C-alpha positions in Angstrom: 107.8 117.9 86.4 110.6 118.5 88.8 112.7 116.2 91.0 112.5 116.8 94.7 115.2 115.6 97.1 114.2 112.9 99.6 115.2 113.2 103.3 117.3 110.6 105.0 114.2 109.4 107.0 112.1 108.9 103.8 115.0 107.1 102.1 115.3 104.7 105.0 111.6 104.2 105.0 111.6 103.5 101.2 114.4 101.0 101.7 112.4 99.2 104.3 109.3 99.3 102.2 111.2 98.1 99.2 112.6 95.1 101.0 109.2 94.3 102.5 107.6 94.4 99.0 110.2 92.0 97.7 109.6 89.7 100.6 105.8 89.8 99.9 106.4 89.0 96.3 108.7 86.0 97.2 106.2 84.8 99.8 103.3 85.0 97.3 105.4 83.1 94.8 106.2 80.3 97.2 102.6 80.2 98.4 101.4 79.8 94.8 104.0 77.2 94.0 103.2 75.1 97.0 99.6 74.7 95.9 98.1 75.9 99.2 96.5 79.0 97.6 96.0 80.1 94.1 97.8 83.5 93.9 97.1 85.5 90.7 100.3 86.7 88.9 99.3 90.4 88.9 99.5 90.4 92.7 103.1 89.1 92.6 104.0 91.5 89.8 102.6 94.5 91.5 104.4 93.8 94.8 107.6 93.4 92.9 107.1 96.7 90.9 106.3 98.5 94.2 109.6 97.1 95.6 111.5 98.4 92.6 109.9 101.8 92.9 110.7 102.1 96.6 114.2 101.0 96.0 114.7 103.5 93.2 113.7 106.3 95.6 116.0 104.9 98.3 119.0 104.6 96.0 118.6 107.8 93.9 117.4 110.0 96.7 115.0 111.9 94.5 111.4 111.5 93.4 109.3 113.2 90.7 107.0 116.0 91.9 104.5 117.9 89.7 105.4 121.5 88.9 102.9 124.0 90.5 104.2 126.9 88.3 102.1 126.0 85.3 
C-alpha cells in the first residue's frame, strides 16, 4: 500500500463532499428527532463516516492506493 498525493481539484472536491456529508447527517438527525420520518441510525453514522473520510483526504492531501508491484 502506498500513499498517493491528491491534486488541488480533488482536495477541494473532497472538502465539498465532506461538508455535504456532514450536512446530510445533521439533516437526517433533525428529521428523525422531529418524528416526521423514522431514520435508522446506520444511515446517519455512514454519512458521518463518509464526511470524516472526505475531510481526511482534503486536509492530509494524500490517499491510500494499492501497490501494483506485488
